[in-house]
C-alpha positions as CSV (number, residue, x, y, z in Angstrom):
1,M,0.0,0.0,0.0
2,S,1.5,3.3,-1.1
3,L,2.1,6.2,1.3
4,R,-0.6,8.8,1.9
5,V,1.1,12.1,1.2
6,V,0.2,15.7,1.9
7,F,2.1,18.0,-0.5
8,M,2.9,21.6,0.6
9,G,4.3,24.0,-2.0
10,T,3.7,27.2,-3.9
11,P,5.8,28.3,-6.9
12,D,6.8,26.8,-10.3
13,F,9.8,25.2,-8.6
14,S,7.6,22.9,-6.6
15,V,5.4,21.6,-9.5
16,P,7.8,18.9,-10.9
17,V,8.0,17.3,-7.4
18,L,4.2,17.2,-7.0
19,T,3.8,15.8,-10.6
20,A,6.5,13.1,-9.9
21,I,4.9,12.1,-6.6
22,I,1.5,11.7,-8.4
23,G,3.1,9.9,-11.4
24,H,4.7,7.3,-9.2
25,G,1.4,6.3,-7.7
26,Y,1.6,7.9,-4.3
27,E,-1.8,8.9,-2.9
28,V,-1.8,12.7,-2.5
29,V,-4.7,13.3,-0.1
30,A,-4.4,17.1,-0.1
31,V,-2.2,19.9,-1.3
32,Y,-1.4,23.1,0.8
33,S,-0.4,26.2,-1.1
34,Q,-0.2,30.0,-0.5
35,P,-3.5,31.8,-1.0
36,P,-4.4,33.3,-4.4
37,R,-2.8,36.7,-4.9
38,A,-3.9,39.8,-6.7
39,A,-2.4,39.8,-10.2
40,G,-2.9,41.5,-13.6
41,R,-2.0,45.1,-14.5
42,R,-4.5,46.5,-12.1
43,G,-4.2,43.9,-9.4
44,L,-7.9,43.1,-9.6
45,E,-7.7,39.4,-10.4
46,L,-6.9,36.7,-7.9
47,T,-4.4,34.2,-9.3
48,K,-3.9,30.7,-7.9
49,T,-0.4,29.6,-7.3
50,P,1.3,27.2,-9.9
51,V,1.0,24.3,-7.3
52,H,-2.6,25.1,-6.7
53,Q,-3.4,25.0,-10.4
54,K,-1.5,21.8,-10.9
55,A,-3.3,20.1,-8.0
56,E,-6.7,21.1,-9.4
57,E,-5.8,19.5,-12.7
58,F,-5.4,16.2,-10.9
59,G,-8.6,16.7,-8.8
60,I,-6.7,17.0,-5.5
61,P,-8.2,19.0,-2.6
62,V,-6.3,22.3,-2.1
63,F,-6.1,24.2,1.2
64,T,-4.8,27.8,1.3
65,P,-4.6,28.9,4.9
66,K,-2.8,32.2,5.7
67,S,-1.4,30.5,8.8
68,L,-1.1,27.0,10.3
69,R,-1.0,28.2,14.0
70,S,-4.6,27.8,14.9
71,E,-5.9,24.6,16.5
72,E,-8.6,24.4,13.9
73,E,-6.0,24.3,11.0
74,Q,-3.9,21.8,12.9
75,Q,-6.8,19.5,13.6
76,K,-7.8,19.7,9.9
77,F,-4.3,18.6,9.0
78,R,-4.3,15.7,11.5
79,E,-7.6,14.5,10.2
80,L,-6.1,13.9,6.8
81,E,-4.3,10.9,8.4
82,A,-1.3,11.2,6.1
83,D,1.8,9.1,6.4
84,V,4.1,12.0,5.4
85,A,4.1,15.6,4.4
86,I,6.4,16.7,1.5
87,V,7.3,20.4,1.6
88,V,9.0,22.2,-1.3
89,A,9.1,26.1,-1.3
90,Y,5.8,26.4,0.6
91,G,6.4,29.7,2.2
92,L,4.8,29.2,5.6
93,L,6.5,28.2,8.8
94,L,5.2,24.8,10.1
95,P,4.5,24.8,13.9
96,L,5.3,21.7,15.9
97,P,1.7,20.3,15.8
98,I,2.0,20.3,11.9
99,L,5.5,18.8,12.0
100,E,4.2,16.0,14.2
101,G,0.8,15.7,12.4
102,T,1.7,12.8,10.2
103,R,2.9,9.3,10.9
104,L,6.4,9.8,9.5
105,G,6.9,13.5,9.8
106,C,7.6,16.3,7.3
107,Y,10.3,16.1,4.6
108,N,11.6,19.2,2.8
109,G,13.3,19.5,-0.6
110,H,15.7,22.4,-0.2
111,A,17.8,23.9,-3.0
112,S,21.3,24.2,-1.4
113,L,24.0,22.1,0.2
114,L,23.0,22.6,3.8
115,P,24.1,24.1,6.2
116,R,25.2,26.6,3.5
117,W,22.3,28.8,2.3
118,R,19.6,28.1,4.8
119,G,16.5,30.3,4.2
120,A,14.5,32.0,1.5
121,A,16.8,32.6,-1.5
122,P,19.4,29.8,-1.7
123,I,19.6,29.7,-5.5
124,Q,20.2,33.4,-6.0
125,R,22.7,33.6,-3.1
126,A,24.8,30.7,-4.3
127,I,25.3,32.3,-7.7
128,M,25.8,35.8,-6.4
129,A,28.5,34.4,-4.1
130,G,30.3,32.8,-7.0
131,D,29.7,29.2,-5.7
132,K,30.9,26.5,-8.0
133,E,28.3,23.9,-6.9
134,T,25.1,23.6,-5.1
135,G,22.5,20.9,-4.9
136,M,19.2,19.5,-3.7
137,M,18.8,18.1,-0.2
138,I,16.0,16.1,1.3
139,M,15.8,16.7,5.1
140,K,13.4,15.9,7.9
141,M,12.0,19.1,9.2
142,D,12.3,20.4,12.7
143,E,11.3,23.7,14.3
144,G,14.5,25.5,13.1
145,L,15.0,27.2,9.8
146,D,16.3,24.4,7.5
147,T,18.2,22.9,10.4
148,G,16.8,19.3,10.3
149,P,18.8,16.1,9.6
150,V,19.6,15.3,6.0
151,A,18.4,12.2,4.3
152,M,19.6,12.6,0.7
153,V,21.7,14.9,-1.4
154,E,22.3,15.4,-5.1
155,K,25.0,17.9,-6.1
156,V,24.7,20.2,-9.2
157,A,27.6,22.2,-10.8
158,I,27.2,25.9,-11.2
159,T,29.0,26.9,-14.5
160,E,30.6,30.4,-15.0
161,N,27.7,31.9,-16.9
162,M,24.7,30.0,-15.5
163,T,21.8,32.2,-14.4
164,T,19.4,31.7,-11.5
165,G,16.7,30.8,-14.0
166,E,18.8,28.0,-15.5
167,L,19.9,26.7,-12.1
168,H,16.3,26.9,-10.8
169,D,15.0,24.7,-13.6
170,K,17.8,22.2,-13.2
171,L,17.4,21.9,-9.4
172,S,13.7,21.6,-9.7
173,M,14.0,18.5,-11.9
174,T,16.8,17.2,-9.7
175,G,14.6,17.7,-6.7
176,A,11.7,15.7,-8.2
177,D,13.9,12.7,-8.9
178,L,15.6,12.9,-5.4
179,M,12.2,13.1,-3.6
180,I,10.9,10.0,-5.4
181,R,14.0,8.1,-4.3
182,A,13.6,9.4,-0.7
183,L,9.9,8.4,-0.6
184,G,10.8,4.9,-1.9
185,A,13.4,4.5,0.9
186,L,11.0,5.9,3.4
187,E,8.4,3.3,2.3
188,R,10.9,0.5,2.6
189,E,11.9,1.9,6.0
190,S,15.5,2.3,4.8
191,L,15.8,6.1,4.8
192,T,18.7,7.1,7.0
193,L,19.3,10.6,8.5
194,R,22.4,12.5,9.4
195,E,22.7,15.6,11.4
196,Q,23.9,18.8,9.6
197,E,27.4,20.0,10.1
198,E,27.8,22.8,12.7
199,D,30.4,24.6,10.6
200,G,29.7,26.5,7.4
201,V,26.2,27.9,8.2
202,L,25.1,30.7,5.9
203,Y,21.7,32.3,5.6
204,A,20.2,33.1,2.2
205,A,18.3,36.3,3.0
206,K,15.5,37.5,0.7
207,I,16.7,39.6,-2.2
208,D,16.5,43.3,-1.3
209,K,15.5,45.7,-4.1
210,A,18.6,47.8,-3.5
211,E,20.8,44.9,-4.4
212,A,19.5,44.8,-8.0
213,R,21.1,48.1,-9.0
214,I,24.5,47.5,-10.6
215,D,27.5,49.1,-8.9
216,W,30.1,49.4,-11.7
217,S,32.8,50.3,-9.1
218,K,32.8,46.7,-7.9
219,P,35.0,44.1,-9.5
220,A,33.8,42.6,-12.7
221,V,33.3,39.1,-11.2
222,T,31.0,40.6,-8.6
223,V,29.0,42.5,-11.2
224,H,28.7,39.4,-13.4
225,N,27.7,37.2,-10.5
226,T,25.0,39.7,-9.5
227,I,23.7,40.0,-13.0
228,R,23.3,36.2,-13.4
229,G,22.2,35.7,-9.8
230,L,19.2,38.1,-10.3
231,S,18.3,36.9,-13.8
232,P,15.5,36.6,-14.8
233,F,13.9,38.0,-11.6
234,P,14.0,40.6,-10.3
235,G,16.7,41.5,-12.8
236,S,19.8,43.6,-12.2
237,W,19.5,47.1,-13.6
238,C,21.4,50.3,-14.3
239,E,20.5,53.7,-15.7
240,M,21.5,54.5,-19.2
241,E,21.2,57.7,-21.2
242,I,19.8,56.8,-24.6
243,G,19.3,59.6,-27.1
244,G,19.5,62.2,-24.4
245,K,16.8,60.4,-22.2
246,V,17.7,58.6,-19.0
247,E,16.1,55.1,-18.8
248,R,16.3,52.1,-16.4
249,V,17.6,49.1,-18.3
250,K,17.6,45.5,-17.0
251,I,20.7,43.4,-17.7
252,L,19.7,39.8,-17.9
253,R,22.9,38.1,-19.2
254,S,26.6,39.0,-19.3
255,H,30.0,37.4,-19.3
256,L,33.5,38.4,-18.1
257,A,35.6,40.3,-20.7
258,E,39.0,41.9,-21.2
259,G,39.4,45.6,-20.7
260,S,39.8,48.4,-18.2
261,G,38.9,52.0,-17.7
262,A,36.8,54.3,-15.5
263,A,34.0,52.3,-13.9
264,G,30.9,52.4,-16.1
265,T,32.7,53.4,-19.3
266,I,31.6,51.6,-22.5
267,L,34.8,50.2,-23.9
268,D,33.8,49.1,-27.4
269,D,30.9,48.5,-29.8
270,K,30.0,45.2,-28.2
271,L,28.8,46.7,-24.9
272,T,31.9,45.8,-22.9
273,I,31.6,47.9,-19.7
274,A,34.6,48.7,-17.4
275,C,34.2,47.8,-13.7
276,G,36.2,48.6,-10.7
277,E,38.5,45.7,-11.7
278,G,38.2,44.2,-15.1
279,A,35.1,44.4,-17.4
280,V,31.9,42.6,-18.3
281,Q,30.2,42.3,-21.7
282,L,26.5,42.8,-21.6
283,L,24.7,40.2,-23.7
284,T,21.0,40.5,-23.0
285,L,19.2,43.7,-22.1
286,Q,15.7,44.9,-21.5
287,R,14.4,48.5,-21.7
288,A,11.4,49.4,-19.5
289,G,8.2,48.2,-21.1
290,G,10.2,46.4,-23.8
291,K,11.2,42.8,-24.5
292,A,14.6,41.3,-23.8
293,L,17.0,41.9,-26.6
294,Q,20.4,40.6,-27.6
295,A,23.1,43.4,-27.3
296,S,23.4,43.8,-31.1
297,E,19.7,44.4,-31.5
298,F,19.6,46.6,-28.4
299,L,22.4,48.8,-29.8
300,R,20.5,49.4,-33.1
301,G,17.8,51.2,-31.2
302,A,20.1,53.0,-28.7
303,A,21.6,56.1,-30.2
304,D,24.2,58.1,-28.2
305,L,24.3,55.5,-25.5
306,R,25.9,56.3,-22.1
307,V,26.0,54.2,-18.9
308,L,25.3,56.2,-15.8
């Protein structure tokens, strides 16, 4: 008899894991996700989360509480009589009665090599820090922030020009495969746990809007890592004067380049920009209200260009 599973997740990142669990025959008795949010240009339409939408496609009941701290919500959770809860980027803290509300506990799929990058933004922080590898980890949850014992790990290389969007997609699929392996081991009663290391703890704080503005006085490697770490969302940006008008332009892709000069100086006709040390070449840019363009196409519509 397969495990009875409660799935708890919210964004696109979580969807492959949910789909894999269903596809491998586990009985998903309920899905928990963040409440629908206002969306659209005027913010008048409520949009269900990607996990919510996927669960409805499979006819699975979806619950969207704003909090799990009330006795009523905790009793509802216990009444599901699930064997295990699987949590992937859910977005709500799980109080102890929820953590203990299933037969086998709650297992989280986390996108880092714990204890490095505990918290909200592990994918972005790994790239922004210039890490060469990261991974997916399955851990049994406790009351701490990503502090529980680890069951399984799969490492993933971070290449020099990889963006957060690319790493996000790779880790999402890796996490789906890893979670199925963990559930299989849990079902066979062969899943082993090890405590996290005490050394090397780092916290992946949410991205602050102020971090998205490019500081050309920093070394080129820092600028490049910030650009790819914040691509595609929220997107690093700088101000450019184009045809005498100052505009905010997002930089979505770059690579390290040869060259030197005053920080922010355009060094050639390929959009190589001098940094505090070294230079970066801008590859993909997006003007406000426009679509993302390759540098050559961007330059055709950007007369008298100057980086501010």
